[in-house]
Structure formats: structure tokens, C-alpha cells
C-alpha positions in Angstrom: 94.2 -135.8 79.8 90.9 -136.7 81.5 88.7 -138.8 79.3 85.6 -137.5 81.2 84.2 -134.7 83.6 84.2 -137.6 86.2 87.8 -138.1 85.7 88.6 -134.5 85.7 86.9 -134.2 89.3 88.7 -137.3 90.5 92.0 -135.6 90.7 93.5 -132.1 91.8 91.9 -129.4 89.6 92.8 -125.8 88.8 89.2 -124.6 89.6 89.9 -123.3 93.1 92.8 -120.9 93.1 93.8 -121.3 96.7 92.3 -122.7 100.1 90.7 -119.5 101.0 88.6 -119.9 97.5 87.8 -123.3 98.3 86.9 -122.7 102.0 84.6 -119.8 101.1 82.9 -121.3 98.2 81.8 -124.3 100.3 80.8 -122.0 103.2 78.7 -120.1 101.0 76.9 -123.0 99.6 76.5 -124.3 103.0 74.7 -121.1 104.1 72.4 -121.2 101.2 71.6 -124.9 101.8 70.8 -124.3 105.3 68.4 -121.7 104.3 66.6 -124.3 102.1 66.2 -126.8 104.8 62.3 -127.2 105.6 62.8 -128.3 109.2 65.1 -130.2 111.8 63.6 -133.7 110.6 64.3 -133.1 107.2 66.5 -135.7 105.0 68.4 -133.9 102.2 70.4 -135.1 99.2 73.5 -132.8 98.0 74.0 -134.5 94.5 77.2 -133.6 93.2 78.5 -132.2 96.5 82.2 -132.0 95.8 84.3 -131.6 98.6 81.4 -130.1 100.8 83.7 -128.8 103.3 80.9 -127.1 105.5 78.5 -130.2 105.2 78.8 -130.3 109.0 76.8 -127.0 109.3 74.0 -128.4 107.0 74.0 -131.7 109.0 73.2 -129.8 112.1 70.1 -128.1 110.6 68.4 -131.5 109.5 68.2 -135.3 110.3 70.1 -136.7 107.5 72.4 -135.5 104.9 73.4 -137.6 102.0 76.4 -136.4 100.2 76.5 -137.9 96.8 79.5 -137.4 94.3 80.7 -139.4 91.1 84.4 -139.0 91.9 85.9 -141.9 94.2 88.7 -139.6 95.3 86.1 -136.9 96.4 84.1 -139.7 98.3 86.9 -141.0 100.2 87.8 -137.5 101.3 84.3 -136.9 102.4 84.2 -140.3 104.3 87.5 -139.1 106.1 86.1 -135.8 106.9 82.7 -136.6 108.0 83.0 -140.3 109.2 82.3 -139.3 112.8 79.3 -137.4 112.0 76.2 -139.7 112.4 73.8 -137.4 110.3 76.1 -137.4 107.1 76.0 -140.4 104.7 78.3 -140.3 101.7 77.0 -142.0 98.5 78.0 -142.8 95.0 75.5 -142.2 92.0 75.0 -145.9 91.8 73.6 -146.0 95.4 70.7 -143.7 94.9 68.2 -146.2 93.5 68.5 -148.1 96.6 67.2 -145.3 98.7 63.6 -145.4 99.6 61.1 -143.8 97.3 59.4 -140.6 98.6 62.0 -140.4 101.5 63.7 -137.1 100.7 62.5 -133.6 101.6 65.0 -131.7 99.7 67.7 -132.4 96.7 70.0 -129.8 95.6 72.1 -130.4 92.3 74.4 -127.2 92.1 76.8 -127.3 89.4 75.7 -130.6 88.0 73.7 -130.2 84.9 76.2 -129.0 82.7 78.3 -132.0 83.0 76.0 -134.4 82.0 74.4 -135.0 78.6 70.7 -134.2 78.2 69.6 -138.0 78.4 71.8 -138.5 81.6 70.0 -135.2 83.2 66.4 -136.6 82.1 67.1 -139.8 83.7 68.3 -138.1 87.1 65.1 -135.9 87.1 63.0 -139.1 87.0 65.1 -140.8 89.7 65.0 -137.5 91.9 61.1 -137.3 91.4 60.8 -140.9 92.7 62.8 -140.3 95.7 61.1 -136.9 96.8 58.3 -136.9 99.2 55.1 -135.6 97.7 55.8 -131.7 98.2 59.4 -132.2 98.4 61.7 -129.8 96.8 64.6 -130.0 94.2 66.9 -127.1 93.5 68.9 -127.2 90.2 71.3 -124.5 90.5 74.6 -123.1 88.7 73.1 -123.9 85.4 75.0 -122.2 82.5 72.9 -120.5 79.8 73.7 -120.5 76.2 74.8 -116.7 76.0 77.1 -116.9 79.1 80.8 -117.3 78.4 84.3 -117.7 80.1 84.4 -114.1 80.5 81.3 -113.6 82.7 82.6 -116.6 84.9 86.0 -115.0 85.3 84.4 -111.5 86.2 82.4 -113.4 88.8 85.5 -115.1 90.3 87.2 -111.9 90.6 84.3 -110.2 92.2 84.0 -113.1 94.8 87.8 -113.0 95.2 87.6 -109.0 96.0 84.7 -109.6 98.6 86.3 -112.5 100.3 90.0 -111.4 100.2 91.8 -113.4 97.7 91.6 -111.3 94.7 95.5 -111.6 93.9 95.1 -115.3 94.1 92.1 -115.0 91.8 94.0 -113.3 89.0 96.9 -115.8 89.4 94.6 -118.7 89.4 93.0 -117.6 86.0 96.2 -117.4 84.3 97.1 -121.1 85.7 93.5 -122.3 84.5 94.1 -120.8 80.9 97.6 -122.6 80.9 96.1 -125.8 82.1 94.2 -128.6 80.3 90.9 -127.3 81.4 90.2 -125.1 78.2 90.9 -127.7 76.0 89.0 -130.3 78.0 86.1 -127.8 78.2 86.3 -127.6 74.3 86.6 -131.4 73.9 84.0 -132.8 76.3 81.7 -129.6 76.1 79.3 -128.1 78.7 75.5 -128.8 78.5 73.7 -125.4 78.5 69.9 -124.6 79.2 68.2 -121.5 78.6 65.4 -120.5 81.3 62.5 -122.0 79.2 64.0 -125.2 78.1 65.1 -126.0 81.8 61.6 -125.3 82.9 60.2 -127.4 80.2 62.3 -130.5 81.2 61.7 -129.9 85.0 57.8 -130.1 84.0 58.1 -132.9 81.8 59.6 -134.8 84.6 56.5 -134.0 86.7 57.6 -131.0 88.8 56.0 -127.7 89.4 58.9 -125.4 88.6 60.0 -121.7 88.7 63.3 -119.7 88.3 64.8 -118.6 91.5 68.2 -116.9 92.3 71.3 -118.9 92.0 73.1 -120.5 94.8 76.8 -119.4 95.3 78.7 -116.4 94.0 77.9 -116.5 90.3 74.7 -114.7 90.1 74.5 -114.7 86.2 74.0 -118.6 86.0 70.6 -120.0 86.4 68.7 -121.6 89.1 65.2 -123.2 89.6 63.1 -124.7 92.3 61.0 -127.6 91.3 58.5 -129.1 93.6 56.9 -132.6 93.4 53.3 -131.8 93.6 51.7 -132.9 97.0 49.7 -135.9 97.2 45.8 -135.0 96.8 43.4 -135.9 99.6 40.8 -138.4 98.8 37.6 -137.1 97.7 
């Protein structure tokens, strides 16, 4: 039994029901990220990137893409997959403080907040604020609200499977997940949840101008937020 969420993501997991689910998940996120890139000279950080199978597509839209993941196994896979791509750099969370302050144009943290304590997340918000340029954008996505249960996630997966051609595998995958250690791990470690107002308050407390936005990925009932570091004021 994994002792932490980092340990869980550092192994094969039952989250993806088959290769098509995995590939379509990452292709969809890459499409969303490309739409957020402010320009070809931009520098991006995908925090909690996971396997990022389509990160090369995002890299073609910007000057530099940092892929950051806490799981060593995931980082090793990213390094093998994108080692020949000069615009992609793979980082551990411990590497982030060494990045230049005010050097990032966009940070995306998709499906991250639920795996962190409130204190860990607050620390990351302060770090991200320091690393963004004035006017830079933080997207916090796939946030789980308090009233959203596993049934809603299951229905979202089935809808995704229907649209993308893996419905039968999605049904089988839900059964495998139910029989795996994931439900007990979710009960033991818990998931941190935020409602709309609480997340907005946390983002604003960290110095961002924040507002809700549509979620990234397939699960539209989860929450997402656009948080911008205020632009530097011109001298009077």
C-alpha cells in the first residue's frame, strides 16, 4: 500500500483504463495548454505534468516548456520521451526554487491541489507567484469541490469514453479501480477539496487577481481558476 500520493503516482496505477484513455487524456490537455500559450517566446511550467504524452505539441507553441512531476518514475519516463526535444526541460519540485524569479509566462497546475495539504498548496502559490512575470498567468485546474463525489467522476469518465471510443474499457476500468487499493488509499490519505469562494480567497491572499474559468480536460464538473500576477505599475 503506498504511503503517500507521491508513492501512488510513482507506480503503475489503475487511473487510465487503457492506452487510448491515456493518450486521449494527454492529447486533450495539450490542446487546452496550447490555447493558453501567450506567444511563441513564452516560457511555461506544467506542474504535476504526469506523463505528458503530447508535451511536444505544447513545446512547438512556446520557447521553453518545463515539465515538473514529483514521481521519480514519471520524470524518468519524461526524460526518455523528450530527451531530444531542446524546448522541454524535466524538473523535480525541488528544482523550482532555482528557476529565475519573474521568468515564467504561464504556470498550469492541473489535478494537483487535491493531492496537497492546504499548507503545501499555500507554499506553492507563494513560489509560483515569485516565478511568474508581472502579468503572468497561473491556471489551477481540476479542483474537486466538496459536493462532488466518485459517482460524478465515474459518469464523466464514461462520457469521455463514449466520445473517444473506449466506453467498454471505461466500464471495465471502473470495476478494476473499485477492486484496487485506490478507494482505500483515497479514504486513508484523503483529497483536499475547495469550493469556489475558498479557492478564490487563497489565490487572492497569495497576491493574484483571480477568477473562475472552465476546467481543463474532460471533467467539466470540477473547478478551475485563472490567477494573474498583477502587472508592474509604471513609475509615476
